[in-house]
C-alpha atoms as one frame of an Amber mdcrd trajectory, in Angstrom:
protein
 -49.020 -43.117   9.280 -46.334 -40.955   7.711 -46.579 -40.596   3.944 -43.337
 -40.844   2.024 -42.886 -37.842  -0.215 -40.073 -38.110  -2.714 -40.138 -34.382
  -3.440 -39.893 -33.445   0.248 -37.133 -35.967   0.784 -35.083 -34.449  -2.046
 -35.797 -31.001  -0.664 -34.514 -32.029   2.745 -31.375 -33.445   1.196 -30.773
 -30.177  -0.587 -31.295 -28.236   2.635 -28.898 -30.511   4.433 -26.377 -30.066
   1.671 -26.739 -26.284   1.820 -26.370 -26.302   5.584 -23.168 -28.275   5.344
 -21.736 -25.909   2.758 -22.586 -22.842   4.823 -20.539 -24.177   7.718 -17.579
 -25.353   5.696 -14.622 -22.967   5.450 -14.881 -22.778   1.665 -15.113 -18.991
   1.831 -11.492 -18.205   2.628 -12.121 -14.481   2.990 -14.895 -15.056   5.521
 -13.081 -17.492   7.772  -9.901 -15.404   7.587 -11.851 -12.308   8.601 -13.338
 -14.186  11.562  -9.917 -15.370  12.700  -8.525 -11.868  12.222 -11.174 -10.468
  14.568 -10.285 -13.085  17.163  -6.598 -12.176  16.843  -7.399  -8.485  17.328
  -9.518  -9.202  20.402  -6.767 -11.285  21.961  -3.928  -8.900  21.101  -4.710
  -5.258  20.420  -2.147  -2.634  19.412  -0.142  -1.447  22.411  -1.025  -4.462
  24.528   2.642  -5.462  24.900   4.396  -2.559  26.642   7.700  -4.107  27.687
  10.314  -6.417  26.279  11.477  -7.262  22.797   7.902  -7.888  21.573   6.687
  -4.375  22.428   5.152  -2.827  19.324   5.160  -6.152  17.474   1.418  -6.771
  17.854   0.585  -6.437  14.113   3.344  -8.892  13.156   2.257 -11.357  15.839
  -1.372 -11.167  14.733  -0.514 -11.702  11.087   1.797 -14.635  11.784  -0.881
 -16.121  14.050  -3.449 -15.784  11.287  -1.144 -17.431   8.765  -0.344 -20.303
  11.133  -4.020 -20.808  11.940  -5.156 -20.886   8.315  -2.068 -22.723   7.119
  -2.682 -25.869   9.132  -3.260 -25.242  12.833  -7.031 -24.928  12.428  -7.543
 -27.869  10.085  -5.545 -30.135  12.428  -7.475 -29.071  15.524  -9.607 -32.079
  16.617 -12.253 -29.834  18.212 -12.623 -27.882  14.985 -12.847 -31.041  12.882
 -15.533 -32.464  15.182 -17.473 -29.180  15.201 -17.435 -28.944  11.414 -18.722
 -32.464  11.027 -21.638 -31.727  13.365 -22.254 -28.264  11.861 -22.167 -26.803
  15.380 -21.463 -23.112  14.849 -20.901 -22.377  18.540 -18.387 -25.214  18.759
 -16.720 -24.023  15.538 -16.207 -20.554  17.001 -14.917 -22.007  20.277 -12.441
 -24.174  18.373 -11.284 -21.156  16.366 -10.690 -19.228  19.603  -8.652 -22.131
  20.978  -6.671 -22.458  17.767  -5.798 -18.751  17.747  -4.641 -18.946  21.374
  -2.301 -21.848  20.587  -0.998 -20.324  17.346  -0.454 -16.915  18.955   1.575
 -18.396  21.801   3.736 -20.205  19.267   4.199 -17.088  17.105   5.164 -14.916
  20.069   7.909 -17.358  20.985   9.064 -17.620  17.357   9.201 -13.859  16.767
  10.902 -13.283  20.114  13.577 -15.855  19.228  14.143 -14.224  15.828  14.455
 -10.744  17.306  16.768 -11.897  20.071  18.937 -13.769  17.568  19.177 -10.693
  15.352  20.200  -8.416  18.249  22.862 -10.849  19.461  24.699 -10.508  16.147
  25.173  -6.752  16.391  28.886  -6.230  17.101  30.714  -2.953  17.384  33.232
  -2.487  14.589  36.782  -1.939  15.898  40.317  -2.038  14.477  40.722  -5.625
  15.655  37.615  -7.003  13.965  37.497  -4.659  10.981  38.130  -5.585   7.393
  36.610  -5.370   3.963  34.074  -7.506   2.193  31.293  -7.225  -0.292  28.247
  -6.366   1.803  25.113  -8.320   0.863  23.290  -5.026   0.340  25.389  -4.565
  -2.822  23.806  -7.635  -4.368  21.085  -7.249  -6.954  17.604  -8.313  -5.750
  17.678 -11.188  -8.232  20.786 -12.528  -6.465  19.362 -12.357  -2.940  19.041
 -15.643  -1.015  15.586 -17.223  -1.123  14.905 -16.563   2.566  15.676 -12.845
   2.122  13.350 -12.609  -0.875  10.581 -14.353   1.063  11.065 -12.049   4.054
  10.836  -8.914   1.906   7.730 -10.219   0.175   5.983 -10.965   3.476   6.968
  -7.577   4.964   5.486  -5.906   1.885   2.332  -8.009   2.045   1.970  -7.268
   5.764   2.121  -3.537   5.095  -0.410  -3.898   2.303  -2.805  -5.660   4.705
  -2.331  -2.927   7.302  -3.023  -0.267   4.659  -6.111  -2.122   3.454  -4.710
  -2.774  -0.009  -4.701  -6.549   0.476  -6.778  -8.856   2.641  -5.491 -11.216
   5.349  -6.535 -14.061   3.048  -4.162 -12.707   0.395  -1.345 -12.813   2.958
  -2.119 -16.425   3.819  -1.964 -17.447   0.156   1.384 -15.672  -0.345   2.906
 -17.278   2.752   1.880 -20.768   1.673   2.995 -20.309  -1.933   6.060 -18.077
  -1.535   7.483 -18.858   1.899   6.438 -22.470   2.341   6.816 -23.248  -1.354
   3.523 -25.091  -1.802   2.177 -25.604  -5.298  -1.149 -24.111  -6.345  -2.944
 -27.459  -6.065  -1.482 -28.031  -2.590  -2.565 -24.584  -1.395  -6.036 -25.157
  -2.801  -6.353 -28.535  -1.086  -5.134 -27.170   2.251  -7.506 -24.189   2.191
 -10.413 -26.153   0.685 -10.746 -23.818  -2.279 -10.327 -24.313  -6.018  -6.985
 -23.650  -7.791  -8.449 -20.735  -9.823  -9.305 -19.029  -6.523  -5.676 -19.357
  -5.441  -4.549 -17.817  -8.720  -6.947 -14.893  -8.255  -5.393 -14.131  -4.870
  -1.905 -14.299  -6.361  -2.821 -11.946  -9.220  -4.266  -9.468  -6.728  -1.024
  -9.505  -4.742   1.158  -9.067  -7.829  -0.645  -5.835  -8.685   0.363  -4.064
  -5.470   3.574  -5.864  -4.453   6.227  -4.144  -6.654   5.490  -0.663  -5.313
   5.503  -1.845  -1.691   8.724  -3.832  -2.046  10.562  -0.687  -3.177   9.717
   0.910   0.174  11.102  -1.965   2.269  14.599  -1.605   3.696  16.433  -4.922
   3.667  17.944  -5.980   6.990  20.738  -8.532   6.795  21.204 -11.014   9.633
  24.812 -12.081  10.099
């Protein structure tokens, strides 16, 4: 006959609780690092040798990472099921699948943006010439919101490549700056506490001004 032991029962509950926490993506840096490794395995530098996406591997990987962390992963039914069962092998498999889907989407998105930009390059002739105030003459404070966001993300991307910021920092900036989510919304989406979001933001603010000065603004007409 099995003897009921209140102490052992509480101990088991605590172990179960610890196990659940170890498999939850509460550690943003850890899960971002894991996804980053998957992105690098799937798309290494120099892998795309032809076409408009040649040389765009770092940008594709970063956008894939942001998409994955910013919603693709949490909405993946396989990942949700794996987390609930604490199945680490299934969690990794779901992450691989999520990266594949997000990367395909990001390739198409970046290709469309690059193609759109190139299509607007027109040779200046006497018939289409004229004078206007070029946007580059505007002060940074007067730039459109989308231009500001683009410059910020280019700067953050360079900082990640140089090792001055982490991929997790880039995810936080994209959600807060580009997507316009509030701190509480970012925290809820990433399953972290608001103070953790603020720490990431403070870290970015320390290195961003210097990097933004080195970014050349490209205007899409």
